[in-house]
C-alpha positions as CSV (number, residue, x, y, z in Angstrom):
1,M,-66.3,-167.3,-41.1
2,I,-64.8,-168.8,-38.4
3,T,-66.7,-171.8,-36.4
4,A,-65.3,-172.8,-32.8
5,I,-66.6,-176.2,-31.4
6,V,-67.3,-175.2,-26.7
7,L,-67.8,-178.5,-25.8
8,I,-69.6,-177.2,-21.7
9,K,-69.9,-178.9,-18.5
10,T,-73.2,-177.1,-16.8
11,S,-75.0,-178.0,-13.4
12,V,-76.8,-180.5,-15.0
13,D,-79.9,-180.1,-13.0
14,R,-80.5,-176.9,-14.9
15,I,-79.4,-177.7,-18.5
16,P,-81.9,-176.9,-21.0
17,E,-82.4,-173.4,-19.6
18,I,-78.3,-173.4,-20.0
19,A,-78.7,-174.8,-23.7
20,E,-81.5,-171.9,-24.0
21,S,-79.7,-169.3,-22.8
22,I,-76.9,-170.3,-24.8
23,A,-78.4,-170.6,-27.7
24,A,-80.0,-167.0,-27.4
25,L,-76.4,-164.9,-27.9
26,E,-75.2,-163.4,-31.1
27,G,-72.4,-165.9,-32.4
28,V,-74.0,-169.3,-31.3
29,S,-76.0,-170.5,-33.9
30,E,-76.8,-174.6,-32.3
31,V,-76.4,-175.7,-29.0
32,F,-76.9,-179.9,-28.9
33,S,-77.6,-181.6,-25.5
34,V,-75.0,-184.7,-25.1
35,T,-74.4,-187.7,-23.2
36,G,-70.5,-188.8,-22.7
37,T,-68.3,-185.7,-20.8
38,Y,-69.7,-182.2,-21.5
39,D,-73.4,-181.6,-21.4
40,L,-73.9,-179.2,-24.0
41,I,-72.5,-178.5,-27.7
42,A,-72.7,-175.2,-29.3
43,M,-71.8,-174.0,-32.3
44,V,-70.4,-170.4,-32.4
45,R,-69.5,-169.1,-36.0
46,V,-68.3,-165.3,-35.9
47,A,-66.1,-163.9,-38.8
48,R,-62.9,-162.5,-36.4
49,H,-60.7,-164.1,-34.3
50,D,-61.1,-161.5,-31.7
51,E,-64.8,-162.5,-31.5
52,L,-64.6,-165.4,-30.2
53,A,-62.7,-164.2,-27.4
54,E,-66.1,-162.0,-27.1
55,V,-68.9,-165.1,-26.7
56,I,-67.1,-167.8,-25.4
57,P,-65.2,-167.1,-22.5
58,G,-67.2,-163.3,-22.4
59,R,-70.6,-164.5,-22.7
60,I,-71.5,-168.4,-22.7
61,S,-67.9,-168.9,-19.6
62,R,-70.9,-166.4,-17.9
63,I,-74.2,-168.5,-17.6
64,E,-75.2,-168.8,-14.8
65,G,-74.5,-172.8,-13.9
66,V,-71.6,-172.6,-16.9
67,E,-69.1,-174.5,-15.2
68,G,-66.6,-174.7,-18.3
69,T,-66.0,-175.3,-21.3
70,D,-63.4,-176.2,-23.9
71,T,-62.9,-175.2,-27.6
72,H,-61.7,-176.0,-30.8
73,V,-61.5,-174.1,-33.5
74,A,-62.4,-175.2,-37.0
75,F,-59.7,-175.1,-39.7
76,R,-61.0,-176.2,-42.8
77,T,-65.5,-177.2,-43.1
78,Y,-66.3,-180.3,-44.8
79,S,-69.9,-180.9,-45.4
80,Q,-72.3,-182.2,-47.8
81,H,-74.1,-179.7,-48.6
82,D,-71.3,-178.2,-49.4
83,L,-70.2,-180.4,-51.2
84,E,-73.4,-181.5,-53.3
85,A,-73.0,-177.0,-54.2
86,A,-69.7,-178.0,-55.2
87,F,-70.7,-180.9,-58.4
88,A,-73.9,-178.8,-59.1
89,I,-72.2,-175.5,-61.0
90,G,-72.1,-175.5,-64.1
91,L,-75.1,-177.4,-64.6
92,D,-78.6,-176.5,-65.6
93,S,-82.0,-177.4,-64.0
C-alpha cells in the first residue's frame, strides 16, 4: 500500500464542500480541515504508484475550488497501532 499526504489549497469559502468531494473519491481515506498555509490535508492510499496520478492530478486537482496541491509520498509508516500489534505477536489472551 502506497500512502501519499496531499496538502491542498482551496477557495476558502468552499472548504467544507471541497473536503466532502475529495473524501468521496476512491483512494482517499481521510480529509482533514487544518490551519496554516494549506486548507485541507488528504490521505491517499493506493496499491500502485501510477494510481497516485489518477487520484491526485486526475481527480483531486480537478475538483472545482481546488487551487493547488503539494504531495508527499510516505517511505514508511509508523503508528501506535503497528507497535501494539508487533508486541502482541505470540501472546495469548
